[in-house]
mmCIF entry with sequence, helices, sheets and N, C-alpha, C, O atoms, coordinates in Angstrom:
data_MODEL
# 
_entry.id   MODEL 
# 
_entity.id                         1 
_entity.type                       polymer 
_entity.pdbx_number_of_molecules   1 
# 
_entity_poly.entity_id                      1 
_entity_poly.type                           'polypeptide(L)' 
_entity_poly.nstd_linkage                   no 
_entity_poly.nstd_monomer                   no 
_entity_poly.pdbx_seq_one_letter_code       MNKNLNLSICPSNRQICIQSQSYHILIESIILLSSLFLVGA 
_entity_poly.pdbx_seq_one_letter_code_can   MNKNLNLSICPSNRQICIQSQSYHILIESIILLSSLFLVGA 
_entity_poly.pdbx_strand_id                 A 
# 
loop_
_entity_poly_seq.entity_id 
_entity_poly_seq.num 
_entity_poly_seq.mon_id 
_entity_poly_seq.hetero 
1 1  MET n 
1 2  ASN n 
1 3  LYS n 
1 4  ASN n 
1 5  LEU n 
1 6  ASN n 
1 7  LEU n 
1 8  SER n 
1 9  ILE n 
1 10 CYS n 
1 11 PRO n 
1 12 SER n 
1 13 ASN n 
1 14 ARG n 
1 15 GLN n 
1 16 ILE n 
1 17 CYS n 
1 18 ILE n 
1 19 GLN n 
1 20 SER n 
1 21 GLN n 
1 22 SER n 
1 23 TYR n 
1 24 HIS n 
1 25 ILE n 
1 26 LEU n 
1 27 ILE n 
1 28 GLU n 
1 29 SER n 
1 30 ILE n 
1 31 ILE n 
1 32 LEU n 
1 33 LEU n 
1 34 SER n 
1 35 SER n 
1 36 LEU n 
1 37 PHE n 
1 38 LEU n 
1 39 VAL n 
1 40 GLY n 
1 41 ALA n 
# 
_struct_asym.id          A 
_struct_asym.entity_id   1 
# 
loop_
_struct_conf.conf_type_id 
_struct_conf.id 
_struct_conf.pdbx_PDB_helix_id 
_struct_conf.beg_label_comp_id 
_struct_conf.beg_label_asym_id 
_struct_conf.beg_label_seq_id 
_struct_conf.pdbx_beg_PDB_ins_code 
_struct_conf.end_label_comp_id 
_struct_conf.end_label_asym_id 
_struct_conf.end_label_seq_id 
_struct_conf.pdbx_end_PDB_ins_code 
_struct_conf.beg_auth_comp_id 
_struct_conf.beg_auth_asym_id 
_struct_conf.beg_auth_seq_id 
_struct_conf.end_auth_comp_id 
_struct_conf.end_auth_asym_id 
_struct_conf.end_auth_seq_id 
_struct_conf.pdbx_PDB_helix_class 
_struct_conf.details 
_struct_conf.pdbx_PDB_helix_length 
HELX_P HELX_P1 AA1 LYS A 3  ? ILE A 9  ? LYS A 3  ILE A 9  1 ? 7  
HELX_P HELX_P2 AA2 ARG A 14 ? GLY A 40 ? ARG A 14 GLY A 40 1 ? 27 
# 
_struct_conf_type.id          HELX_P 
_struct_conf_type.criteria    ? 
_struct_conf_type.reference   ? 
# 
loop_
_atom_site.group_PDB 
_atom_site.id 
_atom_site.type_symbol 
_atom_site.label_atom_id 
_atom_site.label_alt_id 
_atom_site.label_comp_id 
_atom_site.label_asym_id 
_atom_site.label_entity_id 
_atom_site.label_seq_id 
_atom_site.pdbx_PDB_ins_code 
_atom_site.Cartn_x 
_atom_site.Cartn_y 
_atom_site.Cartn_z 
_atom_site.occupancy 
_atom_site.B_iso_or_equiv 
_atom_site.pdbx_formal_charge 
_atom_site.auth_seq_id 
_atom_site.auth_comp_id 
_atom_site.auth_asym_id 
_atom_site.auth_atom_id 
_atom_site.pdbx_PDB_model_num 
ATOM 1   N N  . MET A 1 1  ? 41.500 204.509 -104.083 1.00 0.00 ? 1  MET A N  1 
ATOM 2   C CA . MET A 1 1  ? 42.642 203.803 -103.498 1.00 0.00 ? 1  MET A CA 1 
ATOM 3   C C  . MET A 1 1  ? 43.832 204.748 -103.362 1.00 0.00 ? 1  MET A C  1 
ATOM 4   O O  . MET A 1 1  ? 44.114 205.541 -104.260 1.00 0.00 ? 1  MET A O  1 
ATOM 5   N N  . ASN A 1 2  ? 44.518 204.654 -102.240 1.00 0.00 ? 2  ASN A N  1 
ATOM 6   C CA . ASN A 1 2  ? 45.661 205.522 -102.002 1.00 0.00 ? 2  ASN A CA 1 
ATOM 7   C C  . ASN A 1 2  ? 46.921 204.895 -102.590 1.00 0.00 ? 2  ASN A C  1 
ATOM 8   O O  . ASN A 1 2  ? 47.511 203.999 -101.987 1.00 0.00 ? 2  ASN A O  1 
ATOM 9   N N  . LYS A 1 3  ? 47.332 205.364 -103.764 1.00 0.00 ? 3  LYS A N  1 
ATOM 10  C CA . LYS A 1 3  ? 48.491 204.774 -104.436 1.00 0.00 ? 3  LYS A CA 1 
ATOM 11  C C  . LYS A 1 3  ? 49.775 205.027 -103.649 1.00 0.00 ? 3  LYS A C  1 
ATOM 12  O O  . LYS A 1 3  ? 50.679 204.192 -103.653 1.00 0.00 ? 3  LYS A O  1 
ATOM 13  N N  . ASN A 1 4  ? 49.859 206.166 -102.977 1.00 0.00 ? 4  ASN A N  1 
ATOM 14  C CA . ASN A 1 4  ? 51.047 206.452 -102.188 1.00 0.00 ? 4  ASN A CA 1 
ATOM 15  C C  . ASN A 1 4  ? 51.202 205.429 -101.069 1.00 0.00 ? 4  ASN A C  1 
ATOM 16  O O  . ASN A 1 4  ? 52.317 205.011 -100.755 1.00 0.00 ? 4  ASN A O  1 
ATOM 17  N N  . LEU A 1 5  ? 50.087 205.027 -100.469 1.00 0.00 ? 5  LEU A N  1 
ATOM 18  C CA . LEU A 1 5  ? 50.123 204.028 -99.410  1.00 0.00 ? 5  LEU A CA 1 
ATOM 19  C C  . LEU A 1 5  ? 50.618 202.705 -99.970  1.00 0.00 ? 5  LEU A C  1 
ATOM 20  O O  . LEU A 1 5  ? 51.439 202.030 -99.349  1.00 0.00 ? 5  LEU A O  1 
ATOM 21  N N  . ASN A 1 6  ? 50.115 202.331 -101.157 1.00 0.00 ? 6  ASN A N  1 
ATOM 22  C CA . ASN A 1 6  ? 50.540 201.077 -101.779 1.00 0.00 ? 6  ASN A CA 1 
ATOM 23  C C  . ASN A 1 6  ? 52.039 201.093 -102.069 1.00 0.00 ? 6  ASN A C  1 
ATOM 24  O O  . ASN A 1 6  ? 52.721 200.085 -101.884 1.00 0.00 ? 6  ASN A O  1 
ATOM 25  N N  . LEU A 1 7  ? 52.547 202.228 -102.520 1.00 0.00 ? 7  LEU A N  1 
ATOM 26  C CA . LEU A 1 7  ? 53.971 202.316 -102.836 1.00 0.00 ? 7  LEU A CA 1 
ATOM 27  C C  . LEU A 1 7  ? 54.804 202.235 -101.560 1.00 0.00 ? 7  LEU A C  1 
ATOM 28  O O  . LEU A 1 7  ? 55.883 201.642 -101.558 1.00 0.00 ? 7  LEU A O  1 
ATOM 29  N N  . SER A 1 8  ? 54.311 202.826 -100.482 1.00 0.00 ? 8  SER A N  1 
ATOM 30  C CA . SER A 1 8  ? 55.086 202.859 -99.242  1.00 0.00 ? 8  SER A CA 1 
ATOM 31  C C  . SER A 1 8  ? 55.184 201.474 -98.607  1.00 0.00 ? 8  SER A C  1 
ATOM 32  O O  . SER A 1 8  ? 56.194 201.141 -97.986  1.00 0.00 ? 8  SER A O  1 
ATOM 33  N N  . ILE A 1 9  ? 54.117 200.658 -98.767  1.00 0.00 ? 9  ILE A N  1 
ATOM 34  C CA . ILE A 1 9  ? 54.128 199.322 -98.158  1.00 0.00 ? 9  ILE A CA 1 
ATOM 35  C C  . ILE A 1 9  ? 54.653 198.269 -99.127  1.00 0.00 ? 9  ILE A C  1 
ATOM 36  O O  . ILE A 1 9  ? 54.766 197.097 -98.768  1.00 0.00 ? 9  ILE A O  1 
ATOM 37  N N  . CYS A 1 10 ? 54.977 198.685 -100.366 1.00 0.00 ? 10 CYS A N  1 
ATOM 38  C CA . CYS A 1 10 ? 55.439 197.738 -101.379 1.00 0.00 ? 10 CYS A CA 1 
ATOM 39  C C  . CYS A 1 10 ? 56.879 197.322 -101.085 1.00 0.00 ? 10 CYS A C  1 
ATOM 40  O O  . CYS A 1 10 ? 57.780 198.160 -101.129 1.00 0.00 ? 10 CYS A O  1 
ATOM 41  N N  . PRO A 1 11 ? 57.111 196.037 -100.785 1.00 0.00 ? 11 PRO A N  1 
ATOM 42  C CA . PRO A 1 11 ? 58.469 195.554 -100.526 1.00 0.00 ? 11 PRO A CA 1 
ATOM 43  C C  . PRO A 1 11 ? 59.263 195.419 -101.815 1.00 0.00 ? 11 PRO A C  1 
ATOM 44  O O  . PRO A 1 11 ? 58.725 195.626 -102.903 1.00 0.00 ? 11 PRO A O  1 
ATOM 45  N N  . SER A 1 12 ? 60.516 195.080 -101.700 1.00 0.00 ? 12 SER A N  1 
ATOM 46  C CA . SER A 1 12 ? 61.363 194.956 -102.881 1.00 0.00 ? 12 SER A CA 1 
ATOM 47  C C  . SER A 1 12 ? 60.939 193.769 -103.741 1.00 0.00 ? 12 SER A C  1 
ATOM 48  O O  . SER A 1 12 ? 61.208 193.740 -104.942 1.00 0.00 ? 12 SER A O  1 
ATOM 49  N N  . ASN A 1 13 ? 60.276 192.789 -103.126 1.00 0.00 ? 13 ASN A N  1 
ATOM 50  C CA . ASN A 1 13 ? 59.811 191.619 -103.875 1.00 0.00 ? 13 ASN A CA 1 
ATOM 51  C C  . ASN A 1 13 ? 58.596 191.996 -104.698 1.00 0.00 ? 13 ASN A C  1 
ATOM 52  O O  . ASN A 1 13 ? 57.540 192.298 -104.142 1.00 0.00 ? 13 ASN A O  1 
ATOM 53  N N  . ARG A 1 14 ? 58.728 191.984 -106.004 1.00 0.00 ? 14 ARG A N  1 
ATOM 54  C CA . ARG A 1 14 ? 57.662 192.442 -106.903 1.00 0.00 ? 14 ARG A CA 1 
ATOM 55  C C  . ARG A 1 14 ? 56.397 191.590 -106.757 1.00 0.00 ? 14 ARG A C  1 
ATOM 56  O O  . ARG A 1 14 ? 55.288 192.124 -106.780 1.00 0.00 ? 14 ARG A O  1 
ATOM 57  N N  . GLN A 1 15 ? 56.554 190.272 -106.607 1.00 0.00 ? 15 GLN A N  1 
ATOM 58  C CA . GLN A 1 15 ? 55.397 189.387 -106.525 1.00 0.00 ? 15 GLN A CA 1 
ATOM 59  C C  . GLN A 1 15 ? 54.572 189.696 -105.282 1.00 0.00 ? 15 GLN A C  1 
ATOM 60  O O  . GLN A 1 15 ? 53.343 189.736 -105.340 1.00 0.00 ? 15 GLN A O  1 
ATOM 61  N N  . ILE A 1 16 ? 55.252 189.914 -104.154 1.00 0.00 ? 16 ILE A N  1 
ATOM 62  C CA . ILE A 1 16 ? 54.534 190.239 -102.911 1.00 0.00 ? 16 ILE A CA 1 
ATOM 63  C C  . ILE A 1 16 ? 53.816 191.574 -103.075 1.00 0.00 ? 16 ILE A C  1 
ATOM 64  O O  . ILE A 1 16 ? 52.700 191.753 -102.588 1.00 0.00 ? 16 ILE A O  1 
ATOM 65  N N  . CYS A 1 17 ? 54.468 192.509 -103.764 1.00 0.00 ? 17 CYS A N  1 
ATOM 66  C CA . CYS A 1 17 ? 53.860 193.824 -103.995 1.00 0.00 ? 17 CYS A CA 1 
ATOM 67  C C  . CYS A 1 17 ? 52.553 193.672 -104.757 1.00 0.00 ? 17 CYS A C  1 
ATOM 68  O O  . CYS A 1 17 ? 51.539 194.260 -104.378 1.00 0.00 ? 17 CYS A O  1 
ATOM 69  N N  . ILE A 1 18 ? 52.571 192.887 -105.828 1.00 0.00 ? 18 ILE A N  1 
ATOM 70  C CA . ILE A 1 18 ? 51.370 192.686 -106.650 1.00 0.00 ? 18 ILE A CA 1 
ATOM 71  C C  . ILE A 1 18 ? 50.280 191.998 -105.824 1.00 0.00 ? 18 ILE A C  1 
ATOM 72  O O  . ILE A 1 18 ? 49.105 192.351 -105.929 1.00 0.00 ? 18 ILE A O  1 
ATOM 73  N N  . GLN A 1 19 ? 50.664 191.023 -105.007 1.00 0.00 ? 19 GLN A N  1 
ATOM 74  C CA . GLN A 1 19 ? 49.694 190.311 -104.186 1.00 0.00 ? 19 GLN A CA 1 
ATOM 75  C C  . GLN A 1 19 ? 49.059 191.260 -103.171 1.00 0.00 ? 19 GLN A C  1 
ATOM 76  O O  . GLN A 1 19 ? 47.850 191.201 -102.946 1.00 0.00 ? 19 GLN A O  1 
ATOM 77  N N  . SER A 1 20 ? 49.854 192.128 -102.561 1.00 0.00 ? 20 SER A N  1 
ATOM 78  C CA . SER A 1 20 ? 49.322 193.052 -101.562 1.00 0.00 ? 20 SER A CA 1 
ATOM 79  C C  . SER A 1 20 ? 48.360 194.043 -102.209 1.00 0.00 ? 20 SER A C  1 
ATOM 80  O O  . SER A 1 20 ? 47.339 194.391 -101.614 1.00 0.00 ? 20 SER A O  1 
ATOM 81  N N  . GLN A 1 21 ? 48.677 194.505 -103.431 1.00 0.00 ? 21 GLN A N  1 
ATOM 82  C CA . GLN A 1 21 ? 47.784 195.432 -104.122 1.00 0.00 ? 21 GLN A CA 1 
ATOM 83  C C  . GLN A 1 21 ? 46.476 194.740 -104.474 1.00 0.00 ? 21 GLN A C  1 
ATOM 84  O O  . GLN A 1 21 ? 45.405 195.335 -104.356 1.00 0.00 ? 21 GLN A O  1 
ATOM 85  N N  . SER A 1 22 ? 46.560 193.482 -104.905 1.00 0.00 ? 22 SER A N  1 
ATOM 86  C CA . SER A 1 22 ? 45.349 192.726 -105.235 1.00 0.00 ? 22 SER A CA 1 
ATOM 87  C C  . SER A 1 22 ? 44.504 192.534 -103.984 1.00 0.00 ? 22 SER A C  1 
ATOM 88  O O  . SER A 1 22 ? 43.275 192.577 -104.043 1.00 0.00 ? 22 SER A O  1 
ATOM 89  N N  . TYR A 1 23 ? 45.172 192.320 -102.844 1.00 0.00 ? 23 TYR A N  1 
ATOM 90  C CA . TYR A 1 23 ? 44.470 192.141 -101.581 1.00 0.00 ? 23 TYR A CA 1 
ATOM 91  C C  . TYR A 1 23 ? 43.718 193.409 -101.211 1.00 0.00 ? 23 TYR A C  1 
ATOM 92  O O  . TYR A 1 23 ? 42.568 193.346 -100.778 1.00 0.00 ? 23 TYR A O  1 
ATOM 93  N N  . HIS A 1 24 ? 44.365 194.568 -101.380 1.00 0.00 ? 24 HIS A N  1 
ATOM 94  C CA . HIS A 1 24 ? 43.696 195.835 -101.071 1.00 0.00 ? 24 HIS A CA 1 
ATOM 95  C C  . HIS A 1 24 ? 42.486 196.045 -101.972 1.00 0.00 ? 24 HIS A C  1 
ATOM 96  O O  . HIS A 1 24 ? 41.442 196.506 -101.513 1.00 0.00 ? 24 HIS A O  1 
ATOM 97  N N  . ILE A 1 25 ? 42.622 195.711 -103.248 1.00 0.00 ? 25 ILE A N  1 
ATOM 98  C CA . ILE A 1 25 ? 41.505 195.855 -104.188 1.00 0.00 ? 25 ILE A CA 1 
ATOM 99  C C  . ILE A 1 25 ? 40.361 194.937 -103.776 1.00 0.00 ? 25 ILE A C  1 
ATOM 100 O O  . ILE A 1 25 ? 39.195 195.324 -103.853 1.00 0.00 ? 25 ILE A O  1 
ATOM 101 N N  . LEU A 1 26 ? 40.689 193.717 -103.337 1.00 0.00 ? 26 LEU A N  1 
ATOM 102 C CA . LEU A 1 26 ? 39.672 192.762 -102.903 1.00 0.00 ? 26 LEU A CA 1 
ATOM 103 C C  . LEU A 1 26 ? 38.925 193.294 -101.683 1.00 0.00 ? 26 LEU A C  1 
ATOM 104 O O  . LEU A 1 26 ? 37.696 193.234 -101.632 1.00 0.00 ? 26 LEU A O  1 
ATOM 105 N N  . ILE A 1 27 ? 39.657 193.811 -100.707 1.00 0.00 ? 27 ILE A N  1 
ATOM 106 C CA . ILE A 1 27 ? 39.037 194.347 -99.494  1.00 0.00 ? 27 ILE A CA 1 
ATOM 107 C C  . ILE A 1 27 ? 38.137 195.527 -99.834  1.00 0.00 ? 27 ILE A C  1 
ATOM 108 O O  . ILE A 1 27 ? 37.017 195.617 -99.330  1.00 0.00 ? 27 ILE A O  1 
ATOM 109 N N  . GLU A 1 28 ? 38.615 196.433 -100.684 1.00 0.00 ? 28 GLU A N  1 
ATOM 110 C CA . GLU A 1 28 ? 37.801 197.595 -101.055 1.00 0.00 ? 28 GLU A CA 1 
ATOM 111 C C  . GLU A 1 28 ? 36.548 197.165 -101.793 1.00 0.00 ? 28 GLU A C  1 
ATOM 112 O O  . GLU A 1 28 ? 35.490 197.771 -101.620 1.00 0.00 ? 28 GLU A O  1 
ATOM 113 N N  . SER A 1 29 ? 36.651 196.124 -102.617 1.00 0.00 ? 29 SER A N  1 
ATOM 114 C CA . SER A 1 29 ? 35.482 195.620 -103.353 1.00 0.00 ? 29 SER A CA 1 
ATOM 115 C C  . SER A 1 29 ? 34.453 195.054 -102.383 1.00 0.00 ? 29 SER A C  1 
ATOM 116 O O  . SER A 1 29 ? 33.253 195.277 -102.545 1.00 0.00 ? 29 SER A O  1 
ATOM 117 N N  . ILE A 1 30 ? 34.928 194.314 -101.364 1.00 0.00 ? 30 ILE A N  1 
ATOM 118 C CA . ILE A 1 30 ? 34.020 193.742 -100.368 1.00 0.00 ? 30 ILE A CA 1 
ATOM 119 C C  . ILE A 1 30 ? 33.328 194.852 -99.584  1.00 0.00 ? 30 ILE A C  1 
ATOM 120 O O  . ILE A 1 30 ? 32.126 194.779 -99.328  1.00 0.00 ? 30 ILE A O  1 
ATOM 121 N N  . ILE A 1 31 ? 34.080 195.872 -99.205  1.00 0.00 ? 31 ILE A N  1 
ATOM 122 C CA . ILE A 1 31 ? 33.502 196.999 -98.462  1.00 0.00 ? 31 ILE A CA 1 
ATOM 123 C C  . ILE A 1 31 ? 32.464 197.713 -99.320  1.00 0.00 ? 31 ILE A C  1 
ATOM 124 O O  . ILE A 1 31 ? 31.398 198.087 -98.829  1.00 0.00 ? 31 ILE A O  1 
ATOM 125 N N  . LEU A 1 32 ? 32.773 197.899 -100.587 1.00 0.00 ? 32 LEU A N  1 
ATOM 126 C CA . LEU A 1 32 ? 31.853 198.578 -101.503 1.00 0.00 ? 32 LEU A CA 1 
ATOM 127 C C  . LEU A 1 32 ? 30.566 197.770 -101.652 1.00 0.00 ? 32 LEU A C  1 
ATOM 128 O O  . LEU A 1 32 ? 29.471 198.328 -101.582 1.00 0.00 ? 32 LEU A O  1 
ATOM 129 N N  . LEU A 1 33 ? 30.693 196.445 -101.860 1.00 0.00 ? 33 LEU A N  1 
ATOM 130 C CA . LEU A 1 33 ? 29.521 195.593 -101.998 1.00 0.00 ? 33 LEU A CA 1 
ATOM 131 C C  . LEU A 1 33 ? 28.700 195.592 -100.716 1.00 0.00 ? 33 LEU A C  1 
ATOM 132 O O  . LEU A 1 33 ? 27.470 195.631 -100.763 1.00 0.00 ? 33 LEU A O  1 
ATOM 133 N N  . SER A 1 34 ? 29.374 195.548 -99.573  1.00 0.00 ? 34 SER A N  1 
ATOM 134 C CA . SER A 1 34 ? 28.667 195.548 -98.284  1.00 0.00 ? 34 SER A CA 1 
ATOM 135 C C  . SER A 1 34 ? 27.872 196.839 -98.108  1.00 0.00 ? 34 SER A C  1 
ATOM 136 O O  . SER A 1 34 ? 26.728 196.808 -97.656  1.00 0.00 ? 34 SER A O  1 
ATOM 137 N N  . SER A 1 35 ? 28.475 197.970 -98.463  1.00 0.00 ? 35 SER A N  1 
ATOM 138 C CA . SER A 1 35 ? 27.786 199.253 -98.336  1.00 0.00 ? 35 SER A CA 1 
ATOM 139 C C  . SER A 1 35 ? 26.587 199.309 -99.275  1.00 0.00 ? 35 SER A C  1 
ATOM 140 O O  . SER A 1 35 ? 25.549 199.867 -98.921  1.00 0.00 ? 35 SER A O  1 
ATOM 141 N N  . LEU A 1 36 ? 26.722 198.735 -100.467 1.00 0.00 ? 36 LEU A N  1 
ATOM 142 C CA . LEU A 1 36 ? 25.609 198.729 -101.418 1.00 0.00 ? 36 LEU A CA 1 
ATOM 143 C C  . LEU A 1 36 ? 24.457 197.880 -100.879 1.00 0.00 ? 36 LEU A C  1 
ATOM 144 O O  . LEU A 1 36 ? 23.291 198.254 -101.006 1.00 0.00 ? 36 LEU A O  1 
ATOM 145 N N  . PHE A 1 37 ? 24.790 196.734 -100.277 1.00 0.00 ? 37 PHE A N  1 
ATOM 146 C CA . PHE A 1 37 ? 23.745 195.885 -99.705  1.00 0.00 ? 37 PHE A CA 1 
ATOM 147 C C  . PHE A 1 37 ? 23.050 196.599 -98.551  1.00 0.00 ? 37 PHE A C  1 
ATOM 148 O O  . PHE A 1 37 ? 21.832 196.502 -98.402  1.00 0.00 ? 37 PHE A O  1 
ATOM 149 N N  . LEU A 1 38 ? 23.822 197.319 -97.733  1.00 0.00 ? 38 LEU A N  1 
ATOM 150 C CA . LEU A 1 38 ? 23.246 198.032 -96.589  1.00 0.00 ? 38 LEU A CA 1 
ATOM 151 C C  . LEU A 1 38 ? 22.313 199.142 -97.074  1.00 0.00 ? 38 LEU A C  1 
ATOM 152 O O  . LEU A 1 38 ? 21.244 199.359 -96.502  1.00 0.00 ? 38 LEU A O  1 
ATOM 153 N N  . VAL A 1 39 ? 22.726 199.842 -98.131  1.00 0.00 ? 39 VAL A N  1 
ATOM 154 C CA . VAL A 1 39 ? 21.892 200.923 -98.671  1.00 0.00 ? 39 VAL A CA 1 
ATOM 155 C C  . VAL A 1 39 ? 20.618 200.349 -99.284  1.00 0.00 ? 39 VAL A C  1 
ATOM 156 O O  . VAL A 1 39 ? 19.538 200.921 -99.138  1.00 0.00 ? 39 VAL A O  1 
ATOM 157 N N  . GLY A 1 40 ? 20.752 199.215 -99.970  1.00 0.00 ? 40 GLY A N  1 
ATOM 158 C CA . GLY A 1 40 ? 19.605 198.614 -100.628 1.00 0.00 ? 40 GLY A CA 1 
ATOM 159 C C  . GLY A 1 40 ? 18.645 197.947 -99.642  1.00 0.00 ? 40 GLY A C  1 
ATOM 160 O O  . GLY A 1 40 ? 17.468 197.757 -99.948  1.00 0.00 ? 40 GLY A O  1 
ATOM 161 N N  . ALA A 1 41 ? 19.154 197.592 -98.458  1.00 0.00 ? 41 ALA A N  1 
ATOM 162 C CA . ALA A 1 41 ? 18.331 196.849 -97.506  1.00 0.00 ? 41 ALA A CA 1 
ATOM 163 C C  . ALA A 1 41 ? 17.365 197.714 -96.735  1.00 0.00 ? 41 ALA A C  1 
ATOM 164 O O  . ALA A 1 41 ? 16.615 197.208 -95.901  1.00 0.00 ? 41 ALA A O  1 
# 
């Protein structure tokens, strides 16, 4: 994960920042799982 990217898009609202980081982690997890399924298939 690119922490610099997360910091650059992090707004002054702390709650929104945490939500956006969680969203990025969720997307990366889905991509990782999808790639694993594709490799296993």
